[in-house]
Structure formats: C-alpha cells, structure tokens
C-alpha positions in Angstrom: 52.8 -74.4 -51.4 54.0 -74.7 -47.8 56.1 -71.5 -48.2 53.3 -69.5 -49.7 51.0 -70.5 -46.8 53.7 -69.6 -44.3 54.0 -66.1 -45.9 50.2 -65.5 -45.9 49.8 -66.0 -42.1 52.1 -63.2 -41.0 50.5 -60.8 -43.6 47.0 -61.6 -42.3 48.2 -61.2 -38.7 49.6 -57.7 -39.6 46.4 -56.7 -41.3 44.4 -57.8 -38.3 46.6 -55.8 -35.9 46.4 -52.7 -38.2 42.6 -53.0 -38.3 42.4 -53.4 -34.5 44.8 -50.4 -34.0 42.7 -48.2 -36.4 39.5 -49.2 -34.5 41.1 -48.4 -31.2 42.4 -45.1 -32.5 39.0 -44.2 -33.8 37.3 -45.0 -30.5 40.0 -43.0 -28.7 39.4 -40.1 -31.0 35.6 -40.3 -30.5 35.9 -40.6 -26.8 38.4 -37.8 -26.6 36.2 -35.6 -28.9 33.2 -36.2 -26.7 35.2 -35.5 -23.5 36.6 -32.3 -25.0 33.2 -31.2 -26.1 31.7 -31.9 -22.7 34.5 -29.9 -21.0 34.0 -27.0 -23.4 30.2 -27.1 -23.0 30.7 -27.2 -19.2 33.0 -24.1 -19.3 30.6 -22.3 -21.6 27.6 -23.1 -19.4 29.6 -22.1 -16.3 30.5 -18.8 -17.8 26.8 -18.3 -18.8 25.3 -19.5 -15.6 25.3 -16.2 -13.7 25.3 -13.3 -16.2 25.7 -9.9 -14.6 22.4 -8.4 -13.6 21.5 -4.7 -12.8 19.8 -4.1 -9.5 19.0 -1.2 -7.1 20.2 -1.4 -3.5 19.8 0.2 -0.1 22.0 0.3 3.0 20.1 -1.0 6.0 19.7 1.5 8.8 17.8 1.7 12.1 14.6 3.7 12.3 12.5 4.7 15.3 9.0 3.2 15.0 6.1 4.4 17.2 3.6 1.6 17.7 0.1 2.7 17.1 -3.5 1.5 16.9 -5.2 2.2 13.5 -8.9 3.3 13.5 -11.4 5.3 11.5 -13.6 7.9 12.9 -15.6 11.1 12.3 -15.1 14.8 13.1 -17.4 16.4 15.6 -17.5 20.0 16.7 -16.7 20.8 20.4 -19.8 23.1 20.2 -22.2 22.6 17.4 -25.9 23.2 17.0 -28.7 23.6 14.3 -30.3 26.9 15.4 -34.1 27.4 15.2 -36.8 29.7 16.6 -39.0 28.4 19.3 -41.7 30.8 18.2 -43.3 31.2 14.8 -43.3 34.4 12.8 -42.3 36.3 9.7 -38.6 37.0 9.0 -37.9 40.8 9.4 -34.1 40.7 8.6 -31.1 38.5 8.1 -28.2 40.3 9.7 -25.2 38.0 8.6 -23.9 36.3 5.5 -23.7 32.6 5.0 -20.4 30.9 6.0 -18.9 33.7 8.1 -17.5 33.6 11.6 -19.7 35.1 14.3 -19.2 36.0 17.9 -21.2 34.9 20.9 -24.4 36.9 21.2 -24.2 38.3 17.7 -27.6 38.8 16.0 -28.3 36.4 13.1 -31.9 36.6 12.1 -34.9 38.7 13.4 -38.6 38.0 13.2 -41.3 40.7 13.1 -42.0 41.7 16.7 -43.8 45.1 16.5 -47.0 43.7 18.2 -45.0 42.0 20.9 -43.0 45.2 21.6 -46.2 47.3 21.8 -47.7 44.8 24.3 -44.4 44.9 26.2 -44.7 48.7 26.5 -48.2 48.4 27.8 -47.2 45.9 30.4 -44.3 48.1 31.5 -46.7 51.0 32.0 -49.0 48.7 34.1 -46.0 47.6 36.1 -44.9 51.3 36.6 -48.4 52.2 37.9 -48.3 49.1 40.2 -45.0 50.3 41.5 -46.3 53.8 42.4 -49.4 52.3 44.0 -47.2 50.0 46.1 -45.0 52.9 47.2 -48.1 54.9 48.3 -49.6 51.9 50.1 -46.3 51.5 52.0 -46.4 55.1 53.1 -50.1 54.9 54.1 -49.5 51.7 56.0 -46.9 53.5 58.0 -49.5 56.0 59.3 -52.2 53.3 59.6 -54.2 54.9 56.8 -54.8 51.5 55.1 -55.0 48.0 56.3 -52.3 45.4 56.0 -54.4 43.4 53.6 -54.6 46.3 51.2 -50.9 46.7 51.3 -50.3 43.0 50.6 -52.7 43.2 47.6 -50.9 46.2 46.1 -47.5 44.4 46.5 -48.9 41.3 44.8 -50.2 43.4 42.0 -46.7 44.9 41.5 -45.1 41.5 41.4 -47.7 40.2 39.0 -47.1 43.2 36.7 -43.3 42.8 36.8 -43.7 39.1 36.0 -45.9 40.0 33.0 -43.2 42.4 31.8 -40.5 39.7 32.1 -42.6 37.1 30.2 -43.3 39.6 27.4 -39.7 40.6 27.3 -38.7 36.9 26.9 -41.2 36.6 24.1 -39.7 39.6 22.3 -36.2 38.2 22.8 -37.3 34.9 21.2 -38.0 36.8 18.0 -34.3 37.5 17.6 -31.9 34.6 16.9 -28.5 35.1 18.4 -25.3 33.0 18.3 -25.1 31.0 21.5 -21.3 30.6 21.1 -18.6 31.8 18.8 -18.2 29.8 15.6 -18.9 29.6 11.9 -22.4 29.6 10.6 -23.5 27.6 7.6 -25.8 28.5 4.7 -28.8 30.6 5.8 -32.0 29.5 4.0 -34.3 32.1 5.6 -35.3 35.2 3.7 -37.1 38.5 4.7 -40.8 38.0 4.6 -40.6 34.2 4.9 -42.8 32.5 7.6 -40.7 30.4 10.0 -42.4 27.7 12.0 -41.4 26.5 15.4 -38.4 24.2 15.4 -37.6 24.8 11.7 -33.8 24.9 11.3 -32.6 28.3 10.1 -28.9 27.9 10.2 -26.2 25.6 11.6 -23.4 27.0 13.9 -20.2 25.0 14.5 -17.1 25.9 16.5 -14.2 24.6 14.5 -11.1 25.1 16.7 -10.5 22.7 18.3 -12.7 19.8 17.1 -13.4 16.3 18.5 -12.6 13.1 16.5 -14.7 10.1 17.6 -13.5 6.6 16.8 -13.8 3.1 18.1 -11.1 0.5 18.9 -11.4 -3.2 19.9 -11.7 -3.9 23.5 -8.2 -5.6 23.4 -6.7 -2.1 22.7 -8.5 -0.3 25.5 -5.5 -0.5 27.8 -3.5 1.4 25.2 -6.0 4.3 24.9 -4.6 6.5 27.7 -6.0 10.0 28.2 -3.4 12.5 26.9 -1.9 10.0 24.5 -1.0 11.6 21.1 -3.0 10.8 17.9 -2.4 11.6 14.3 -5.4 12.3 12.1 -5.6 12.3 8.3 -8.5 13.0 5.9 -8.9 12.3 2.2 -9.5 16.0 1.5 -5.9 16.9 2.6 -3.8 13.9 1.8 -0.5 15.5 2.5 -1.4 17.0 5.9 -1.5 15.4 9.3 -3.5 16.8 12.2 -2.2 16.2 15.7 -4.3 15.8 18.8 -4.6 14.0 22.1 -7.1 11.4 23.5 -9.4 13.3 25.8 -12.0 10.6 26.9 -13.2 7.1 26.4 -16.6 5.4 26.9 -17.0 3.7 30.3 -18.5 0.6 28.7 -18.0 -1.7 25.7 -20.6 -2.0 23.0 -22.2 -5.4 23.4 -22.8 -5.8 19.7 -19.4 -5.0 18.3 -17.2 -5.4 21.5 -15.6 -2.1 20.6 -15.2 0.9 22.8 -15.7 4.6 21.8 -12.8 7.0 22.1 -12.7 10.8 21.8 -9.7 12.8 20.7 -9.3 16.6 20.8 -7.5 17.9 17.7 -6.3 21.4 17.1 -7.7 23.0 14.0 -6.3 26.5 13.7 -6.8 26.7 10.0 -10.4 25.3 10.3 -9.7 22.7 7.7 -11.5 19.9 9.6 -15.3 20.3 9.6 -17.9 18.2 11.5 -18.9 15.0 9.7 -15.6 14.4 7.9 -14.4 10.8 7.7 -10.9 10.4 9.2 -8.2 7.9 9.7 -6.6 7.8 13.1 -3.3 6.5 14.3 -3.2 6.5 18.1 0.2 6.0 19.7 0.6 3.0 21.9 3.6 1.9 23.9 7.2 2.9 23.8 9.1 3.8 20.6 10.9 0.8 19.0 14.0 0.7 16.8 14.0 -1.6 13.7 16.2 -2.2 10.7 13.9 -1.0 7.9 13.7 -2.0 4.3 11.2 -1.4 1.4 8.7 -4.2 1.2 9.9 -4.8 -2.4 13.3 -6.0 -1.0 11.7 -9.0 0.7 11.1 -12.2 -1.3 8.2 -13.9 0.4 8.0 -17.7 0.2 6.4 -20.6 2.2 9.8 -21.9 3.2 11.0 -18.5 4.5 11.4 -14.9 3.6 14.7 -13.9 2.1 16.7 -10.9 0.9 19.8 -10.7 -1.3 22.8 -9.1 0.4 25.4 -7.5 -1.9 29.1 -8.2 -1.4 32.1 -6.6 -3.1 34.4 -8.6 -5.3 33.9 -11.8 -7.2 32.0 -14.9 -6.2 34.0 -17.3 -4.1 35.1 -20.7 -5.5 33.0 -23.5 -4.2 33.8 -27.2 -3.6 31.7 -30.2 -4.8 29.3 -29.7 -1.9 28.7 -26.0 -2.9 30.5 -24.7 0.2 33.0 -21.8 -0.2 36.6 -23.0 -0.6 38.1 -21.1 2.4 41.7 -21.8 1.4 41.2 -20.1 -1.9 38.9 -17.2 -0.9 40.7 -16.2 2.3 39.1 -13.3 4.2 35.3 -12.7 4.5 33.7 -10.9 1.6 33.4 -7.2 2.0 30.2 -5.2 1.6 30.2 -2.6 -1.2 30.8 1.0 -0.2 27.4 2.8 0.1 29.0 6.1 -0.7 29.4 5.3 -4.4 27.4 7.7 -6.5 24.1 6.5 -8.0 24.5 4.7 -11.2 28.2 4.0 -10.7 29.0 0.3 -11.3 32.3 0.6 -9.4 34.0 -2.7 -8.6 32.4 -6.0 -9.3 29.8 -7.2 -6.9 27.8 -10.4 -6.3 24.9 -11.4 -4.1 24.1 -14.0 -1.4 20.6 -15.0 -0.5 19.9 -14.6 3.3 16.8 -15.8 5.2 15.3 -13.1 7.4 12.6 -12.7 9.9 10.2 -9.8 9.2 8.2 -7.8 11.7 5.5 -5.2 11.5 4.9 -3.1 8.4 4.4 0.7 8.1 3.3 1.9 4.7 5.9 0.9 2.1 8.3 -0.1 4.9 8.9 -3.4 6.7 10.9 -4.1 9.8 13.5 -6.9 9.7 14.0 -8.6 13.1 16.9 -10.9 12.2 19.0 -12.2 9.4 20.8 -9.0 8.5 22.7 -6.3 10.3 23.1 -2.5 10.1 25.2 -1.4 7.2 24.4 -4.4 5.0 23.6 -3.5 1.4 20.4 -5.2 0.3 18.9 -5.5 -3.2 15.6 -3.6 -3.3 14.6 -4.4 -6.9 15.5 -7.0 -9.5 15.5 -10.1 -7.3 13.6 -12.3 -9.7 16.7 -12.7 -11.9 19.1 -13.4 -9.0 20.5 -16.4 -7.3 23.5 -17.1 -5.1 26.8 -15.7 -6.4 25.1 -13.8 -9.3 27.4 -10.9 -10.2 25.5 -7.6 -10.2 25.9 -4.0 -11.3 24.4 -1.4 -8.9 22.2 1.4 -10.3 20.4 3.5 -7.8 19.0 6.1 -10.1 15.5 4.7 -9.5 14.4 3.4 -6.1 11.2 1.6 -5.0 8.7 3.5 -2.8 9.9 3.8 0.8 7.2 6.0 2.4 5.8 5.3 5.9 2.5 6.9 5.0 1.9 6.4 1.2 -1.1 7.9 -0.6 -2.6 6.7 -3.9 -1.6 8.8 -6.9 -4.6 10.5 -8.5 -4.7 10.2 -12.2 
C-alpha cells in the first residue's frame, strides 16, 4: 500500500505540471494572437489613414493691386435739357427724326408763325419810315428848318419802331425750336397740327460724350478723392466693358444726414453707350499700387482658430516620432515643392500636403491677398481641401481650376 501511494504522488505532480504548462501555453498563444492582431490592425489602419486624394493646385505669384474706393452712382450728361416752347401755338413741321444726333442751332420743330411774320413785316415798314423821317429831320435841323425838340421826337420814334421790330423778331424766333447744343435727341412726341402749350416738353436733348458720373463716398474717404484721380465705371447693361474716367470735382460740404460727400467724375463715352440716368458701379483709385501674393478665395480654409492653406511638397511624407515631429535623421533635407511646369492632369511623382496658417488681407473679386504664411513659388491646393490633413498624399489634376477673376460677373441663365 505504501508503494502504491508513493507511485501516485509523482504521477499527480506530473499531471499538475502538464496542466499548468498547457494553461500557460494557451494564455501565451492568446496574448500573442491578440498582440499580432493589434499590430496587423495598426499597420492596416496606418496604411489606410491617408489615402491619396486628387486636388487642384496653383503656384503663388505676386500681383499688383491698386487700392480703390467702391461706390455706386448715376450717369449725367455734361449738357442735357428737356426742350420746350415758351410760347403756345400749333405745330407746323417736325424737321428731325427721333433718336438722331443734331448740331448746335439745327431746327427741330416749328410752330405756325404766319401772323407773327406778317406783323413783323408791318413793324419793319414802320421802322423804315421812321428811319427816313429821322434822316430828313437831321438834314432840316442842320439848316435850322425844324426845332431841336422835333428832331428828338423823330429820333425817339425811330428807336421805338426798331425796338418793336426786335421784339416781334424775337417772338417769331420763339416759334422755331432749335438745338441749343450738339447732342442726341430723344423721342419726339409732337406732331404737325398739334397744339403745344407753354412749357410742355417736346423733346429731350443730351450730349453723350463725355458724360458725368455722380456718386457719393463716406467722409472718411474724402482725402482719397483727388481731382484727376482715375476711376473705372461699370454698368449692368455692358457687363464685360469698363469705362475709364477721372475725378473732376467734389462737393465743398458733407451731407449732414448721411455724412457722405458728393463726387463728380468725367468719363469718356466715344461709343455713346452710357446714357443719362444709368446706374453705375465706380471704383476710384486711392493710394499707391500694392504687391500681394494672390490666391483664389477657395484656397483658404477659414476657421476661428486661424485661416490655413495646404502647401504641396514633392516626395513622400516624412517619418514622425512619438510627438508627431519629423524625424530629421531619417528625412534628411527639406521637402521640395513640386515642379509647377508639369502639364495639367499629370500626376508625376508622389506628393503630400502640409497645412500652414496664413494671414489674409484684402479681397478683390475671386482673389484674396495673403500677407504671411507662404512665399512666392509655393504650390497651394485650390480645391479639395475638405478631405485633406497633414501628410496626406495627393495627385495633382489642374484640368479644372476654381474662379480667379478680379472682377467677376454673375452668369445669366
């Protein structure tokens, strides 16, 4: 019995050791499997963290910007008037067509003046008789045949007759409407046989080259409105055309209600496209020309913590340490910017992006000035930023670029 008990103890000890070893091996295999799985998942996630994205880019360049003051205004003719008769009468004839250019003094409309001309002839005859009487009185006075009083009376009668002729001639002239200056007439509403009352507008006459453009600016901009300073004028009727002019005058006082001051610009209008009453947009040059690095506004990612852009570098993303800093010993030299001479749509060598904080300045249409954060020659992402982050590899495709117009216009559908 003692021998059998002695044999059972070593067997039980072996079984216990085997069970412990099996359990240890199982735990080791489980831990190893989980570790291996974590490593593989990490590698997979690392490989999938920054998939290659397609973006459009632009090389930053300096552009000359002319600071200007924006305003709205109206076109006004240098000479413009609504013509009317200051006497009443029937229309005898209309001697011009609506909408034509006329010369100074050209006859436009005539009223019936037969009675007035007849009266004028009678007064001229009276004046002629008074002139002969005055001449005879002068001769008789020389030989003392009449008194000085009679001579004075005859001379006064002559002057009175001549004055009556001049007054009647002026009345006859009023029956003919002439152009007071050269310009273009509007639509004539008068017709032969129509009765025209005093002061009733017959036709408008406007001189169209040059024209005035009146606008207002805040009093803070008054020191920038120098006489002779250039202005550019645009109108909705001709969206692709800009009219150039110069500031010719400004009001000597500020409007008390708006605190704005009126400014007048003279604009050349050789094609007579601008007409009085047109609504205009004015850009008046102010100050010296500035040079800015310019990007499309779509290239800027605006955020409360700062505005950023993505700068493209050539090569592969640098290795980073545990703190996220580039491992300089492994990366070596600074990353190179991609060559901007690559044809549009060519992926070329691999590229990646880095996000850079920038300071933006004034805007001009689709363009924005960048004051700091990038330098000339940097290649910046202009579209596709929403899917990017630091070290994201990118393919460059510049077949389609965002708008980059300094004076954009809405597209009419």
